[in-house]
PDB file of N, CA, C, O and CB in Angstrom:
ATOM      1  N   HIS A   1     -27.889 -10.570  -6.948  1.00  0.00           N
ATOM      2  CA  HIS A   1     -28.563 -11.161  -5.580  1.00  0.00           C
ATOM      3  C   HIS A   1     -27.709 -10.853  -4.579  1.00  0.00           C
ATOM      4  O   HIS A   1     -26.599 -11.341  -4.794  1.00  0.00           O
ATOM      5  CB  HIS A   1     -28.816 -12.737  -5.518  1.00  0.00           C
ATOM      6  N   ARG A   2     -27.769 -10.317  -3.698  1.00  0.00           N
ATOM      7  CA  ARG A   2     -27.048 -10.239  -1.940  1.00  0.00           C
ATOM      8  C   ARG A   2     -27.265 -10.964  -1.369  1.00  0.00           C
ATOM      9  O   ARG A   2     -28.387 -11.469  -1.335  1.00  0.00           O
ATOM     10  CB  ARG A   2     -27.291  -9.341  -0.956  1.00  0.00           C
ATOM     11  N   THR A   3     -26.182 -11.377  -0.591  1.00  0.00           N
ATOM     12  CA  THR A   3     -26.353 -12.152   0.515  1.00  0.00           C
ATOM     13  C   THR A   3     -26.539 -11.592   1.781  1.00  0.00           C
ATOM     14  O   THR A   3     -26.439 -10.365   1.815  1.00  0.00           O
ATOM     15  CB  THR A   3     -25.416 -12.901   0.599  1.00  0.00           C
ATOM     16  N   ALA A   4     -26.748 -12.080   2.672  1.00  0.00           N
ATOM     17  CA  ALA A   4     -28.225 -11.487   3.348  1.00  0.00           C
ATOM     18  C   ALA A   4     -27.004 -10.289   4.739  1.00  0.00           C
ATOM     19  O   ALA A   4     -27.415  -9.703   5.741  1.00  0.00           O
ATOM     20  CB  ALA A   4     -29.734 -13.476   4.434  1.00  0.00           C
ATOM     21  N   ASN A   5     -26.018 -10.327   4.371  1.00  0.00           N
ATOM     22  CA  ASN A   5     -24.731  -9.469   4.959  1.00  0.00           C
ATOM     23  C   ASN A   5     -24.381  -8.417   4.396  1.00  0.00           C
ATOM     24  O   ASN A   5     -23.763  -7.402   4.719  1.00  0.00           O
ATOM     25  CB  ASN A   5     -23.547 -10.092   4.985  1.00  0.00           C
ATOM     26  N   GLN A   6     -24.991  -8.908   3.277  1.00  0.00           N
ATOM     27  CA  GLN A   6     -24.701  -7.282   2.396  1.00  0.00           C
ATOM     28  C   GLN A   6     -25.444  -6.164   2.592  1.00  0.00           C
ATOM     29  O   GLN A   6     -26.576  -6.365   3.033  1.00  0.00           O
ATOM     30  CB  GLN A   6     -24.895  -7.312   0.895  1.00  0.00           C
ATOM     31  N   THR A   7     -25.096  -4.949   2.372  1.00  0.00           N
ATOM     32  CA  THR A   7     -25.960  -3.696   2.354  1.00  0.00           C
ATOM     33  C   THR A   7     -26.384  -3.293   1.441  1.00  0.00           C
ATOM     34  O   THR A   7     -25.906  -3.754   0.404  1.00  0.00           O
ATOM     35  CB  THR A   7     -25.559  -2.745   2.731  1.00  0.00           C
ATOM     36  N   HIS A   8     -27.301  -2.415   1.331  1.00  0.00           N
ATOM     37  CA  HIS A   8     -28.096  -2.281  -0.393  1.00  0.00           C
ATOM     38  C   HIS A   8     -26.880  -1.322  -0.962  1.00  0.00           C
ATOM     39  O   HIS A   8     -26.705  -1.078  -2.156  1.00  0.00           O
ATOM     40  CB  HIS A   8     -30.122  -1.238  -0.525  1.00  0.00           C
ATOM     41  N   HIS A   9     -26.089  -0.835   0.109  1.00  0.00           N
ATOM     42  CA  HIS A   9     -24.894   0.355  -0.944  1.00  0.00           C
ATOM     43  C   HIS A   9     -24.275  -0.850  -1.630  1.00  0.00           C
ATOM     44  O   HIS A   9     -24.192  -1.079  -2.837  1.00  0.00           O
ATOM     45  CB  HIS A   9     -23.335   1.584   0.097  1.00  0.00           C
ATOM     46  N   HIS A  10     -23.800  -1.675  -0.446  1.00  0.00           N
ATOM     47  CA  HIS A  10     -22.729  -2.739  -1.098  1.00  0.00           C
ATOM     48  C   HIS A  10     -23.056  -3.362  -2.334  1.00  0.00           C
ATOM     49  O   HIS A  10     -22.308  -3.628  -3.275  1.00  0.00           O
ATOM     50  CB  HIS A  10     -22.473  -3.903  -0.209  1.00  0.00           C
ATOM     51  N   ALA A  11     -24.592  -3.610  -2.168  1.00  0.00           N
ATOM     52  CA  ALA A  11     -25.078  -4.588  -3.694  1.00  0.00           C
ATOM     53  C   ALA A  11     -24.453  -3.210  -5.574  1.00  0.00           C
ATOM     54  O   ALA A  11     -23.679  -3.318  -6.525  1.00  0.00           O
ATOM     55  CB  ALA A  11     -27.988  -4.799  -3.510  1.00  0.00           C
ATOM     56  N   LEU A  12     -25.484  -2.121  -5.025  1.00  0.00           N
ATOM     57  CA  LEU A  12     -24.979  -0.951  -5.578  1.00  0.00           C
ATOM     58  C   LEU A  12     -23.086  -0.801  -6.065  1.00  0.00           C
ATOM     59  O   LEU A  12     -22.649  -0.508  -7.178  1.00  0.00           O
ATOM     60  CB  LEU A  12     -25.431   0.099  -4.383  1.00  0.00           C
ATOM     61  N   ARG A  13     -22.368  -1.088  -4.924  1.00  0.00           N
ATOM     62  CA  ARG A  13     -20.791  -0.409  -5.635  1.00  0.00           C
ATOM     63  C   ARG A  13     -20.869  -1.995  -6.893  1.00  0.00           C
ATOM     64  O   ARG A  13     -20.775  -1.982  -8.120  1.00  0.00           O
ATOM     65  CB  ARG A  13     -18.698  -0.353  -3.932  1.00  0.00           C
ATOM     66  N   THR A  14     -21.050  -3.077  -6.036  1.00  0.00           N
ATOM     67  CA  THR A  14     -20.453  -4.544  -6.628  1.00  0.00           C
ATOM     68  C   THR A  14     -20.856  -4.270  -8.430  1.00  0.00           C
ATOM     69  O   THR A  14     -20.168  -4.411  -9.441  1.00  0.00           O
ATOM     70  CB  THR A  14     -21.532  -6.292  -5.739  1.00  0.00           C
ATOM     71  N   VAL A  15     -22.455  -3.773  -8.195  1.00  0.00           N
ATOM     72  CA  VAL A  15     -22.772  -3.961  -9.735  1.00  0.00           C
ATOM     73  C   VAL A  15     -21.890  -2.660 -10.650  1.00  0.00           C
ATOM     74  O   VAL A  15     -21.633  -2.508 -11.844  1.00  0.00           O
ATOM     75  CB  VAL A  15     -24.697  -3.811  -9.972  1.00  0.00           C
ATOM     76  N   GLY A  16     -21.572  -1.771  -9.264  1.00  0.00           N
ATOM     77  CA  GLY A  16     -20.963  -0.496 -10.504  1.00  0.00           C
ATOM     78  C   GLY A  16     -19.618  -0.374 -10.578  1.00  0.00           C
ATOM     79  O   GLY A  16     -19.010   0.311 -11.401  1.00  0.00           O
ATOM     80  N   ASN A  17     -19.017  -1.236  -9.464  1.00  0.00           N
ATOM     81  CA  ASN A  17     -17.896  -2.133 -10.171  1.00  0.00           C
ATOM     82  C   ASN A  17     -17.829  -3.302 -11.305  1.00  0.00           C
ATOM     83  O   ASN A  17     -16.959  -3.538 -12.143  1.00  0.00           O
ATOM     84  CB  ASN A  17     -17.406  -2.723  -9.231  1.00  0.00           C
ATOM     85  N   ARG A  18     -18.577  -3.691 -11.135  1.00  0.00           N
ATOM     86  CA  ARG A  18     -18.798  -4.816 -12.654  1.00  0.00           C
ATOM     87  C   ARG A  18     -18.730  -3.611 -13.841  1.00  0.00           C
ATOM     88  O   ARG A  18     -18.010  -3.557 -14.838  1.00  0.00           O
ATOM     89  CB  ARG A  18     -20.807  -5.894 -12.764  1.00  0.00           C
ATOM     90  N   LEU A  19     -19.664  -2.750 -13.394  1.00  0.00           N
ATOM     91  CA  LEU A  19     -20.250  -2.217 -14.950  1.00  0.00           C
ATOM     92  C   LEU A  19     -18.715  -1.228 -15.389  1.00  0.00           C
ATOM     93  O   LEU A  19     -18.364  -1.235 -16.569  1.00  0.00           O
ATOM     94  CB  LEU A  19     -22.173  -0.907 -14.781  1.00  0.00           C
ATOM     95  N   VAL A  20     -17.958  -0.486 -14.429  1.00  0.00           N
ATOM     96  CA  VAL A  20     -16.889   0.344 -15.252  1.00  0.00           C
ATOM     97  C   VAL A  20     -15.492  -0.787 -15.148  1.00  0.00           C
ATOM     98  O   VAL A  20     -14.376  -0.403 -15.496  1.00  0.00           O
ATOM     99  CB  VAL A  20     -16.544   2.162 -14.396  1.00  0.00           C
ATOM    100  N   GLY A  21     -15.725  -2.167 -14.641  1.00  0.00           N
ATOM    101  CA  GLY A  21     -15.019  -3.334 -15.484  1.00  0.00           C
ATOM    102  C   GLY A  21     -15.143  -3.939 -17.130  1.00  0.00           C
ATOM    103  O   GLY A  21     -14.381  -4.275 -18.037  1.00  0.00           O
ATOM    104  N   ILE A  22     -16.437  -3.851 -16.900  1.00  0.00           N
ATOM    105  CA  ILE A  22     -16.666  -4.053 -18.831  1.00  0.00           C
ATOM    106  C   ILE A  22     -15.876  -3.009 -19.578  1.00  0.00           C
ATOM    107  O   ILE A  22     -14.920  -3.144 -20.343  1.00  0.00           O
ATOM    108  CB  ILE A  22     -18.486  -3.743 -19.478  1.00  0.00           C
ATOM    109  N   LEU A  23     -16.834  -1.396 -18.959  1.00  0.00           N
ATOM    110  CA  LEU A  23     -16.351  -0.851 -19.681  1.00  0.00           C
ATOM    111  C   LEU A  23     -14.742  -0.957 -19.831  1.00  0.00           C
ATOM    112  O   LEU A  23     -14.490  -1.601 -20.849  1.00  0.00           O
ATOM    113  CB  LEU A  23     -16.855   0.150 -19.471  1.00  0.00           C
ATOM    114  N   HIS A  24     -13.901  -0.659 -19.348  1.00  0.00           N
ATOM    115  CA  HIS A  24     -13.046  -1.038 -19.389  1.00  0.00           C
ATOM    116  C   HIS A  24     -12.043  -2.044 -20.380  1.00  0.00           C
ATOM    117  O   HIS A  24     -10.985  -1.641 -20.864  1.00  0.00           O
ATOM    118  CB  HIS A  24     -13.298  -1.180 -18.596  1.00  0.00           C
ATOM    119  N   GLY A  25     -12.560  -3.341 -20.565  1.00  0.00           N
ATOM    120  CA  GLY A  25     -12.522  -4.195 -21.084  1.00  0.00           C
ATOM    121  C   GLY A  25     -13.102  -3.321 -22.550  1.00  0.00           C
ATOM    122  O   GLY A  25     -12.413  -2.586 -23.258  1.00  0.00           O
ATOM    123  N   CYS A  26     -14.022  -3.534 -22.666  1.00  0.00           N
ATOM    124  CA  CYS A  26     -14.483  -2.473 -24.080  1.00  0.00           C
ATOM    125  C   CYS A  26     -13.594  -1.375 -24.229  1.00  0.00           C
ATOM    126  O   CYS A  26     -13.050  -1.787 -25.253  1.00  0.00           O
ATOM    127  CB  CYS A  26     -16.039  -1.692 -23.958  1.00  0.00           C
ATOM    128  N   LEU A  27     -13.197  -0.617 -24.067  1.00  0.00           N
ATOM    129  CA  LEU A  27     -12.127   0.709 -24.373  1.00  0.00           C
ATOM    130  C   LEU A  27     -10.872  -0.515 -25.225  1.00  0.00           C
ATOM    131  O   LEU A  27     -10.772  -0.973 -26.363  1.00  0.00           O
ATOM    132  CB  LEU A  27     -11.321   1.817 -22.354  1.00  0.00           C
ATOM    133  N   ARG A  28     -10.169  -0.650 -24.065  1.00  0.00           N
ATOM    134  CA  ARG A  28      -8.905  -1.431 -23.796  1.00  0.00           C
ATOM    135  C   ARG A  28      -8.833  -2.190 -25.203  1.00  0.00           C
ATOM    136  O   ARG A  28      -7.978  -1.867 -26.027  1.00  0.00           O
ATOM    137  CB  ARG A  28      -8.985  -2.513 -22.355  1.00  0.00           C
ATOM    138  N   HIS A  29      -9.985  -3.457 -25.513  1.00  0.00           N
ATOM    139  CA  HIS A  29     -10.109  -3.601 -26.455  1.00  0.00           C
ATOM    140  C   HIS A  29     -11.046  -3.695 -27.798  1.00  0.00           C
ATOM    141  O   HIS A  29     -11.463  -4.589 -28.534  1.00  0.00           O
ATOM    142  CB  HIS A  29      -9.733  -4.049 -26.191  1.00  0.00           C
ATOM    143  N   HIS A  30     -11.153  -2.111 -27.691  1.00  0.00           N
ATOM    144  CA  HIS A  30     -11.816  -1.503 -28.894  1.00  0.00           C
ATOM    145  C   HIS A  30     -12.792  -2.281 -29.330  1.00  0.00           C
ATOM    146  O   HIS A  30     -13.173  -2.436 -30.490  1.00  0.00           O
ATOM    147  CB  HIS A  30     -10.965  -1.253 -29.988  1.00  0.00           C
ATOM    148  N   THR A  31     -13.240  -2.839 -28.206  1.00  0.00           N
ATOM    149  CA  THR A  31     -14.834  -3.404 -29.312  1.00  0.00           C
ATOM    150  C   THR A  31     -16.108  -2.781 -28.137  1.00  0.00           C
ATOM    151  O   THR A  31     -16.092  -2.384 -26.972  1.00  0.00           O
ATOM    152  CB  THR A  31     -15.065  -5.975 -29.578  1.00  0.00           C
ATOM    153  N   PRO A  32     -17.206  -2.979 -29.266  1.00  0.00           N
ATOM    154  CA  PRO A  32     -18.555  -2.856 -28.673  1.00  0.00           C
ATOM    155  C   PRO A  32     -19.213  -3.298 -27.182  1.00  0.00           C
ATOM    156  O   PRO A  32     -18.416  -3.929 -26.488  1.00  0.00           O
ATOM    157  CB  PRO A  32     -19.226  -3.492 -29.537  1.00  0.00           C
ATOM    158  N   TYR A  33     -20.328  -3.105 -26.675  1.00  0.00           N
ATOM    159  CA  TYR A  33     -20.302  -3.553 -25.797  1.00  0.00           C
ATOM    160  C   TYR A  33     -21.168  -4.523 -25.774  1.00  0.00           C
ATOM    161  O   TYR A  33     -21.997  -4.448 -26.682  1.00  0.00           O
ATOM    162  CB  TYR A  33     -20.309  -2.838 -25.070  1.00  0.00           C
ATOM    163  N   ASN A  34     -21.254  -5.213 -25.223  1.00  0.00           N
ATOM    164  CA  ASN A  34     -22.319  -6.704 -25.927  1.00  0.00           C
ATOM    165  C   ASN A  34     -23.186  -7.108 -24.605  1.00  0.00           C
ATOM    166  O   ASN A  34     -22.519  -8.031 -24.137  1.00  0.00           O
ATOM    167  CB  ASN A  34     -21.140  -8.508 -26.539  1.00  0.00           C
ATOM    168  N   GLU A  35     -23.714  -7.018 -24.203  1.00  0.00           N
ATOM    169  CA  GLU A  35     -24.687  -7.392 -23.561  1.00  0.00           C
ATOM    170  C   GLU A  35     -24.397  -8.762 -22.886  1.00  0.00           C
ATOM    171  O   GLU A  35     -23.982  -8.925 -21.738  1.00  0.00           O
ATOM    172  CB  GLU A  35     -25.764  -7.356 -24.401  1.00  0.00           C
ATOM    173  N   HIS A  36     -24.794 -10.059 -24.138  1.00  0.00           N
ATOM    174  CA  HIS A  36     -24.365 -11.295 -24.026  1.00  0.00           C
ATOM    175  C   HIS A  36     -23.370 -11.493 -23.754  1.00  0.00           C
ATOM    176  O   HIS A  36     -23.371 -12.680 -23.428  1.00  0.00           O
ATOM    177  CB  HIS A  36     -24.478 -11.887 -24.777  1.00  0.00           C
ATOM    178  N   THR A  37     -22.058 -10.971 -23.612  1.00  0.00           N
ATOM    179  CA  THR A  37     -20.688 -11.365 -23.753  1.00  0.00           C
ATOM    180  C   THR A  37     -20.553 -10.958 -22.144  1.00  0.00           C
ATOM    181  O   THR A  37     -20.092 -11.844 -21.424  1.00  0.00           O
ATOM    182  CB  THR A  37     -19.647 -10.515 -25.058  1.00  0.00           C
ATOM    183  N   ALA A  38     -20.888  -9.793 -21.567  1.00  0.00           N
ATOM    184  CA  ALA A  38     -20.690  -8.903 -20.353  1.00  0.00           C
ATOM    185  C   ALA A  38     -21.473  -9.632 -19.595  1.00  0.00           C
ATOM    186  O   ALA A  38     -21.155  -9.139 -18.512  1.00  0.00           O
ATOM    187  CB  ALA A  38     -21.062  -7.362 -20.395  1.00  0.00           C
ATOM    188  N   TRP A  39     -22.454 -10.633 -19.271  1.00  0.00           N
ATOM    189  CA  TRP A  39     -23.258 -11.008 -18.127  1.00  0.00           C
ATOM    190  C   TRP A  39     -23.336 -12.608 -18.382  1.00  0.00           C
ATOM    191  O   TRP A  39     -23.969 -13.437 -17.728  1.00  0.00           O
ATOM    192  CB  TRP A  39     -24.795 -10.185 -18.072  1.00  0.00           C
ATOM    193  N   ALA A  40     -22.340 -12.846 -19.755  1.00  0.00           N
ATOM    194  CA  ALA A  40     -23.121 -14.462 -19.473  1.00  0.00           C
ATOM    195  C   ALA A  40     -22.009 -14.628 -18.649  1.00  0.00           C
ATOM    196  O   ALA A  40     -21.008 -14.329 -19.300  1.00  0.00           O
ATOM    197  CB  ALA A  40     -23.416 -15.848 -20.881  1.00  0.00           C
ATOM    198  N   HIS A  41     -21.727 -14.969 -17.512  1.00  0.00           N
ATOM    199  CA  HIS A  41     -21.017 -15.484 -16.703  1.00  0.00           C
ATOM    200  C   HIS A  41     -23.028 -15.990 -15.856  1.00  0.00           C
ATOM    201  O   HIS A  41     -23.609 -17.067 -15.722  1.00  0.00           O
ATOM    202  CB  HIS A  41     -19.510 -14.204 -15.888  1.00  0.00           C
ATOM    203  N   ARG A  42     -23.331 -14.831 -15.581  1.00  0.00           N
ATOM    204  CA  ARG A  42     -24.335 -14.737 -14.742  1.00  0.00           C
ATOM    205  C   ARG A  42     -25.839 -15.432 -15.486  1.00  0.00           C
ATOM    206  O   ARG A  42     -26.470 -16.127 -14.690  1.00  0.00           O
ATOM    207  CB  ARG A  42     -24.392 -13.138 -14.352  1.00  0.00           C
ATOM    208  N   MET A  43     -26.256 -15.352 -16.439  1.00  0.00           N
ATOM    209  CA  MET A  43     -26.782 -15.984 -17.479  1.00  0.00           C
ATOM    210  C   MET A  43     -26.768 -17.841 -17.305  1.00  0.00           C
ATOM    211  O   MET A  43     -27.788 -18.518 -17.173  1.00  0.00           O
ATOM    212  CB  MET A  43     -25.899 -15.382 -18.739  1.00  0.00           C
ATOM    213  N   ALA A  44     -25.309 -18.396 -17.352  1.00  0.00           N
ATOM    214  CA  ALA A  44     -25.221 -19.128 -17.214  1.00  0.00           C
ATOM    215  C   ALA A  44     -25.231 -20.273 -15.744  1.00  0.00           C
ATOM    216  O   ALA A  44     -25.090 -21.494 -15.662  1.00  0.00           O
ATOM    217  CB  ALA A  44     -24.631 -18.848 -17.866  1.00  0.00           C
ATOM    218  N   ALA A  45     -25.464 -19.207 -14.731  1.00  0.00           N
ATOM    219  CA  ALA A  45     -25.656 -19.646 -13.591  1.00  0.00           C
ATOM    220  C   ALA A  45     -26.903 -20.150 -13.173  1.00  0.00           C
ATOM    221  O   ALA A  45     -27.248 -20.952 -12.304  1.00  0.00           O
ATOM    222  CB  ALA A  45     -25.319 -18.841 -12.908  1.00  0.00           C
ATOM    223  N   ALA A  46     -27.670 -19.264 -14.275  1.00  0.00           N
ATOM    224  CA  ALA A  46     -29.708 -18.712 -13.860  1.00  0.00           C
ATOM    225  C   ALA A  46     -30.542 -19.676 -14.536  1.00  0.00           C
ATOM    226  O   ALA A  46     -31.767 -19.592 -14.462  1.00  0.00           O
ATOM    227  CB  ALA A  46     -30.432 -16.873 -14.671  1.00  0.00           C
TER     228      ALA A  46
END
């Protein structure tokens, strides 16, 4: 969900950065990707 001042490219960059952060956490903790854990903060807000 974008704010009015964000461009499409900025929104894509934000999602990409989030995905890289999730990947980094999985690799650092040697855990498999879990969608419910990775996006739990977004599901709670919805």
